C-alpha positions, 0 to 999 in steps of 0.5 A: 499500499505504501508504494501505492500512495507514493506512486499516486502522490508523484504523479500528484506532483508531476501533473501539478508541475505539468511534467511527463514522468519521462521528462523528469527525475525524481526521488521520494524524500520522505513523509511527515504525516500525510504530507510526502515531499518529492525532489524532481529534477529536469534539464531547467528546473529543480523542484521540491514539491510536497503532496497531501496524500489524503487529497492527492493535492500538491500543497507546496512546490518550490523550484530553483534553476538547474545547475550542473550537479545539483540533485545528481538524479538520474533520468529513468530509462532512454534518452535525455530528456526534452526540457520543458517551456520555462515558466 
């Protein structure tokens, strides 16, 4: 069950950011009560995202410009990701 919660919470975070899963690398940071935290990295930005697992809502998002070696996350499978449009 815990894995399913993380999976749906991560989907909620990616959806709130307007990102495709294959265009980003993500790591589960931790859980505090009903909130799960994910660090998400793209070619342009790094995000820190908090999701309420009871409502499925992304309740907090912080982003910073991506710099080489920032989080060092590996993008899952295949070719390099396509960058999203800057907001």
